[in-house]
C-alpha positions in Angstrom: 136.5 170.1 91.8 138.7 167.5 91.5 136.1 164.9 93.0 133.4 166.4 90.7 135.5 165.8 87.4 136.4 162.2 88.8 132.4 161.5 89.3 131.7 162.9 85.9 134.4 160.8 84.3 133.1 157.6 86.0 129.3 158.4 85.1 130.5 158.8 81.4 132.3 155.3 81.4 129.3 153.5 82.9 126.4 154.8 80.5 122.8 153.5 81.2 121.4 153.0 77.8 117.6 152.7 77.1 116.3 149.9 75.1 114.3 150.4 72.1 111.0 148.6 73.1 109.4 148.4 69.8 112.4 146.7 68.2 113.6 144.4 71.0 111.9 140.6 70.9 111.5 138.0 73.5 110.1 134.8 72.0 109.2 131.8 74.0 109.0 128.0 73.4 107.2 125.6 75.6 107.7 122.1 74.6 105.7 118.8 75.6 105.6 115.1 74.6 103.6 115.6 71.9 105.2 118.8 70.4 105.6 122.6 71.2 104.2 126.1 71.4 105.7 129.5 71.0 104.9 132.8 71.0 106.2 136.3 72.2 105.9 138.5 75.3 106.7 142.2 75.1 109.0 144.4 76.8 107.5 146.9 79.4 111.1 148.6 79.9 114.3 148.0 79.7 117.9 149.4 80.3 121.3 148.5 79.6 124.7 149.4 81.5 127.4 149.7 79.1 131.0 150.1 79.7 133.5 150.5 76.8 131.0 148.8 74.6 130.8 146.0 77.2 127.4 145.1 79.1 128.0 145.7 82.8 124.2 145.5 83.9 120.7 145.8 82.9 117.5 145.6 84.2 114.2 144.3 81.8 110.4 144.3 82.7 108.6 141.7 80.8 104.8 142.5 80.3 102.9 139.1 80.9 99.6 140.5 80.0 100.9 140.8 76.4 102.1 137.2 76.1 100.9 135.9 72.6 100.6 132.4 71.3 102.1 132.5 67.6 101.5 128.9 66.6 97.7 128.8 67.0 94.6 130.7 65.8 91.1 131.5 66.8 89.7 129.4 69.6 92.6 127.4 70.5 95.1 130.5 70.4 92.5 132.4 72.9 92.4 129.2 75.3 96.1 128.6 75.5 96.8 132.2 76.0 94.1 132.1 78.9 95.7 129.0 80.5 99.1 130.5 80.3 98.0 133.7 81.9 96.2 131.8 84.7 97.1 130.4 88.0 98.5 127.3 86.7 101.1 129.2 85.0 102.0 132.9 85.1 99.0 134.1 87.1 98.9 137.3 85.3 96.0 138.7 87.3 98.3 138.8 90.3 101.8 138.9 88.5 101.5 141.2 85.2 105.1 141.5 84.9 108.3 139.3 85.4 111.8 140.9 85.2 115.5 140.1 84.5 118.4 141.8 86.3 121.7 141.6 85.2 124.3 140.9 88.0 127.4 140.2 86.3 128.7 139.4 82.9 132.0 137.4 82.1 133.2 137.2 78.6 129.7 136.5 76.9 128.2 134.9 79.4 125.7 136.7 81.6 124.4 135.9 85.1 121.0 137.4 86.2 118.2 137.0 88.4 114.8 136.0 87.1 111.7 136.9 88.8 108.4 135.4 87.8 105.3 135.3 90.2 107.2 137.0 92.8 109.9 134.1 92.8 113.6 135.1 92.2 116.2 132.6 90.8 119.7 132.8 88.9 119.8 132.1 85.4 123.0 131.9 83.3 123.0 132.3 79.4 125.3 133.4 76.7 125.0 136.8 74.8 126.1 138.0 71.4 126.6 141.6 70.4 125.9 142.8 66.8 126.0 146.8 66.6 123.7 147.9 69.0 121.8 144.7 69.0 122.1 142.0 71.8 120.7 138.3 71.3 121.0 135.1 72.9 118.9 132.1 74.5 117.8 131.8 78.1 116.6 128.6 79.4 114.5 128.5 82.8 112.9 125.9 84.5 109.4 126.9 85.0 108.7 124.6 88.2 111.2 126.8 90.0 108.7 129.8 89.6 105.5 127.6 91.0 104.5 126.4 87.5 104.1 122.8 88.1 101.0 122.0 86.0 101.5 118.7 84.1 105.2 118.5 85.2 106.5 114.9 85.1 108.5 115.8 88.3 105.2 116.5 90.2 102.7 114.4 88.6 102.7 110.6 87.6 101.0 109.0 84.6 100.7 112.0 82.3 101.4 110.1 79.2 101.1 112.5 76.3 100.0 115.3 78.4 103.5 115.9 80.3 104.8 119.5 79.5 108.7 119.6 79.7 109.8 121.9 82.8 112.3 124.1 80.5 111.0 127.1 78.8 113.2 128.9 76.2 113.4 132.7 75.7 115.2 133.7 72.6 116.0 137.5 72.9 116.9 140.4 70.8 117.5 143.5 72.8 118.3 146.6 70.8 120.0 149.6 72.2 118.6 153.1 71.6 
């Protein structure tokens, strides 16, 4: 009985909280020599492990099939979305989701594993809490996930066609 009570107490201290998918946002920005593009990607699922109001873990699945370009309209919007979903970038047909798994949190700094196109790499970013909302900015190097299209690290003489390797994800995750 004492063991059962201890286990129950441990479970209540580490609460797994669902994420409100409709209110949570992941906004991406990619930059190049001549400017930038931005848009959104929806969450497919998400959960946080919270202990005494502090994040201890979490897992998020990003639905790459829903990748949206926000700075273009019409034909050019469709072309860029198609290109980003192609094998040059996310290869959505083979890899429809990406995931982020929180490994640890130290203060406001999160250490997590980001998986894109079946490749996992560590990422570190800061998170800010406001009520039941967690927000921050995650930056990752796309070339570590085999997205080398027009990267100056892999191709020379690209001129104004060069695309920067870093992609920024501004996020807002709302706990249910």
